[in-house]
Structures are given as structure tokens and as C-alpha cells.
C-alpha positions as CSV (number, residue, x, y, z in Angstrom):
1,M,-16.7,18.3,9.3
2,T,-14.9,19.6,5.7
3,E,-12.3,22.2,5.4
4,E,-10.9,24.0,2.8
5,A,-7.9,26.7,3.2
6,L,-6.4,28.8,-0.2
7,F,-2.6,29.8,0.4
8,E,-0.3,32.4,-1.6
9,P,3.1,32.2,-1.0
10,T,6.0,34.2,-0.7
11,K,8.5,31.8,-0.7
12,S,9.1,28.0,-1.5
13,L,9.6,24.9,0.5
14,P,12.2,22.4,0.8
15,L,10.6,19.0,-1.0
16,N,10.9,16.1,1.2
17,A,9.8,12.9,-0.6
18,N,8.5,10.1,1.5
19,S,7.9,6.7,0.8
20,N,5.2,4.7,2.6
21,T,4.7,1.0,1.8
22,K,0.8,1.1,3.5
23,Q,-1.4,0.4,0.7
24,A,-3.5,3.7,-0.4
25,P,-7.9,3.4,-0.7
26,Q,-8.3,1.9,-4.4
27,W,-11.6,3.8,-5.9
28,L,-13.7,2.7,-8.3
29,A,-14.4,5.7,-11.0
30,D,-18.0,4.4,-11.4
31,E,-18.6,4.4,-7.8
32,Y,-17.2,7.9,-6.9
33,E,-18.9,9.5,-9.9
34,A,-22.2,8.5,-8.5
35,G,-21.6,10.2,-5.5
36,N,-19.2,13.1,-5.5
37,D,-20.7,16.1,-7.2
38,G,-20.9,18.0,-4.0
39,Q,-17.3,17.4,-3.6
40,F,-16.6,18.8,-7.3
41,L,-18.9,21.4,-6.6
42,A,-16.8,22.4,-3.3
43,A,-13.9,22.4,-5.2
44,Y,-15.1,24.4,-8.2
45,Q,-16.1,27.2,-5.8
46,A,-12.8,27.2,-4.1
47,L,-11.4,27.4,-7.4
48,D,-13.6,30.1,-8.4
49,T,-12.6,32.2,-5.1
50,I,-9.4,33.0,-6.6
51,G,-10.2,33.9,-10.2
52,V,-9.4,30.5,-12.2
53,W,-12.4,30.8,-14.1
54,S,-12.7,34.1,-14.7
55,N,-10.3,36.7,-14.8
56,S,-7.0,34.4,-14.1
57,P,-4.7,33.9,-17.3
58,A,-4.1,30.0,-17.7
59,G,-0.9,28.4,-17.0
60,R,0.6,25.4,-15.5
61,A,-1.3,23.5,-12.9
62,V,-1.0,20.4,-11.1
63,D,-3.7,18.3,-9.4
64,A,-2.9,16.0,-6.7
65,G,-5.1,13.1,-5.9
66,C,-7.9,14.2,-9.3
67,G,-10.3,11.4,-9.1
68,S,-12.1,10.9,-11.9
69,G,-11.0,14.3,-13.3
70,R,-13.9,16.7,-13.7
71,I,-11.8,19.3,-12.1
72,V,-8.7,18.8,-14.0
73,E,-11.0,18.6,-17.6
74,A,-12.7,21.9,-16.4
75,L,-9.2,23.6,-16.0
76,G,-7.7,21.8,-19.2
77,R,-10.9,23.6,-21.4
78,R,-10.0,26.9,-20.1
79,G,-6.4,26.6,-21.4
80,W,-4.3,25.7,-18.6
81,Q,-1.7,22.6,-18.8
82,V,-2.3,20.4,-15.8
83,D,-0.2,17.3,-14.6
84,A,-2.3,15.0,-12.7
85,T,-2.0,12.5,-10.3
86,D,-4.3,9.8,-8.6
87,V,-3.4,6.6,-6.8
88,S,-6.1,4.6,-8.1
89,E,-5.6,3.0,-11.9
90,S,-9.6,3.0,-12.2
91,M,-9.8,6.7,-11.4
92,V,-6.6,7.6,-14.0
93,A,-8.1,5.6,-16.5
94,A,-11.7,7.6,-16.0
95,A,-9.7,11.0,-15.9
96,R,-7.8,9.9,-19.0
97,Q,-11.2,9.0,-21.4
98,R,-12.5,12.3,-19.9
99,C,-9.6,14.6,-21.1
100,Q,-8.9,13.5,-24.2
101,G,-7.5,16.0,-26.7
102,L,-7.1,18.5,-23.6
103,P,-3.2,19.7,-22.3
104,V,-3.8,17.3,-19.2
105,S,-1.0,14.4,-18.6
106,I,-2.7,12.2,-16.1
107,N,-0.5,9.3,-14.3
108,V,-0.6,6.7,-11.7
109,C,1.2,8.1,-8.5
110,D,0.6,8.0,-4.3
111,A,0.5,11.0,-3.2
112,R,3.0,9.8,-0.6
113,E,5.7,9.6,-3.3
114,L,5.1,12.8,-5.5
115,K,8.5,14.2,-6.7
116,L,7.4,17.4,-8.3
117,A,9.6,20.2,-9.5
118,E,9.7,23.1,-7.6
119,R,8.4,26.8,-8.3
120,T,6.6,25.5,-11.4
121,Y,3.1,25.7,-11.4
122,S,1.2,28.9,-10.7
123,L,-1.9,26.6,-9.4
124,V,-1.5,23.6,-6.9
125,S,-4.5,22.2,-5.6
126,T,-5.6,19.0,-3.7
127,F,-9.2,18.2,-2.9
128,W,-10.8,15.5,-0.3
129,M,-7.6,13.2,-0.6
130,I,-5.1,14.4,2.3
131,H,-7.2,12.7,5.4
132,W,-6.2,9.3,3.7
133,L,-2.7,10.2,4.9
134,E,-1.6,9.2,8.4
135,D,1.3,11.9,7.8
136,A,0.3,14.6,5.5
137,R,3.4,16.9,6.0
138,P,5.3,15.6,3.4
139,T,3.1,15.8,0.4
140,L,1.9,19.1,1.4
141,Q,6.1,20.0,1.5
142,Q,6.1,18.5,-2.1
143,L,2.9,20.5,-3.1
144,A,4.1,23.9,-1.4
145,G,7.3,23.6,-2.8
146,A,5.7,23.1,-6.1
147,V,3.8,26.1,-6.6
148,A,5.5,29.4,-8.5
149,P,6.2,32.7,-6.7
150,G,2.7,34.6,-6.7
151,G,0.7,31.5,-7.4
152,H,-1.7,29.8,-5.5
153,L,-2.0,26.4,-3.1
154,V,-5.7,25.1,-2.9
155,L,-6.4,22.5,-0.2
156,Q,-9.8,20.6,0.7
157,W,-9.9,17.8,2.9
158,S,-12.2,16.3,5.8
159,C,-12.1,15.7,9.4
160,G,-9.8,18.9,9.9
161,Q,-11.2,19.7,13.2
162,P,-9.4,20.6,16.3
163,R,-8.0,17.6,17.9
164,A,-9.4,19.1,21.4
165,Q,-12.7,18.1,19.7
166,G,-11.3,14.8,19.3
167,F,-12.7,12.2,16.4
168,V,-15.7,11.0,17.7
169,L,-16.7,9.3,14.5
170,R,-13.9,7.6,13.6
171,D,-12.9,6.5,16.7
172,T,-16.5,5.3,17.8
173,I,-16.1,3.0,14.3
174,Q,-12.6,1.9,15.8
175,E,-14.5,0.6,18.9
176,V,-16.6,-1.6,17.0
177,F,-13.5,-2.9,14.6
178,D,-12.0,-3.8,18.0
179,R,-14.2,-5.9,19.5
180,P,-13.9,-9.8,19.0
181,A,-17.2,-10.1,16.9
182,W,-16.1,-7.8,14.3
183,R,-12.2,-8.2,14.3
184,D,-11.6,-10.8,11.8
185,R,-14.6,-9.3,9.5
186,L,-13.1,-6.2,9.3
187,K,-9.7,-7.0,9.0
188,D,-9.5,-6.6,5.5
189,A,-11.2,-3.1,5.5
190,P,-8.9,-1.0,8.1
191,L,-10.0,2.5,8.8
192,R,-7.8,5.0,6.7
193,M,-8.9,8.1,7.5
194,Y,-6.8,10.2,9.6
195,Q,-7.7,13.9,11.3
196,H,-5.4,16.9,10.0
197,P,-7.0,19.9,11.9
198,L,-7.0,23.4,9.5
199,E,-5.2,25.5,12.5
200,E,-2.4,22.8,12.5
201,V,-2.1,22.6,8.4
202,S,-2.4,26.6,8.2
203,Q,0.6,27.2,11.1
204,F,2.8,24.5,9.0
205,L,2.3,26.7,5.7
206,T,2.4,29.9,7.1
207,A,5.6,29.1,9.0
208,S,6.8,28.1,5.3
209,G,6.6,31.4,3.8
210,F,2.8,31.5,3.0
211,E,0.0,34.0,3.5
212,I,-3.4,32.6,4.3
213,I,-5.7,34.7,1.8
214,S,-9.5,32.6,2.9
215,T,-10.6,29.7,4.9
216,R,-13.7,28.2,4.9
217,E,-15.4,25.8,7.4
218,N,-17.9,23.2,7.9
219,I,-18.5,23.2,3.9
220,V,-21.4,21.2,3.2
221,V,-21.3,18.8,0.3
């Protein structure tokens, strides 16, 4: 299941940096590019919902978990000044190559250790990333706190179903991982996808002064 939520802030959130020593997934850019056209299209459509590609004037943007840089490139070509981060060195190298000559800065940074300037960006986004965070709240606080008055926060992620529905796919695979016959074979490839229900993320941001202006569930990518 995939979820998307668009938020428009009425006030900023306090920053709460988080340090977590667990190793984050190190995606390879070539492999990611080969199989993620659907995710890019869903992200592009989400930004179109708030007029980024048409009537929205270009400003400053930040994209956390930028992957190989397709959205960042599209923003830069439309005049946006973009700060982007990803935990994967391979992704950052590919994104920098793609965005040469554009007003884009791309750096390696774990999303759990973001330190963004408050109330600075008219567009803050993260696509298909927060489900890799066991506790997404510190990252969401950083992202929300960076939104300038009148700006937008755009989020897309997987595993946003209600907790009452469980996490059947991950739970089933975990049972296999825990079996003696597989435990040692799979110990170096732990499951790292986490469930962050849409209603919980919405409540968290609404309580922090954000107005939810659009949500979509069950996006097919």
C-alpha cells in the first residue's frame, strides 16, 4: 500500500534532530533507475497537484531522499533552487551528474540526521523514503520546520495502512527470516521497512499547525 499526503503549514514546528546508528539502506542508482518509473511519475503528479509545474513561481526547495535525482532535476530546470539529500553515495553521485549546471546542491545525509534551516523553503518534499525509518517523527519535524509560511510539504511513502490492518507482508516475511534454516543465511539482509499509518502522520502534522489540503491512498506505482 502506498500513501500520499500534501500539507500546507500555518506555523512551523520545533526542530528535533535525531541520531540513529543503524545502517540505512544503500541503494545503487543503476538498479533504482531500472525499476522506479512509477514512483517518479507518482511524485511528479503529486507536485502537479499544487501547481509546481504550471502556475507556481519557482523558489527554494528541499528534497530529502532524492534518489537518483529525477525530481530534483525537473525542479531545477524550472528555476527552483534545490537542496537535496540522500543517504546513498551512489544515488548522490548519479543525481549530481544528472543536475550539472542546474541551481541544485546535493549531499549525502541520513534522513534521521537532517539539520534544515527553519521556515526557509517554499517547497519541502520527500518521496518513498520515510517507510525506511523506524521512527519517522524527528525527520518529519525537521521537514515541517523547514517550510516557509505559505509553503507546502509533500510526502509519499509505502506502508501507510492503518495499524488495525496489520503489516501482513512484512510479518509473513519476518516469520521466514526467523526460521532456523534461514536465520543465518539472511542475517546480513534484515528487513528495514516500517509502517507509518496515514492517519497517524496526518494527526501528527495537524496537531503541529498544518492544514491537510490533499490526500491519496493506494497509489499504483
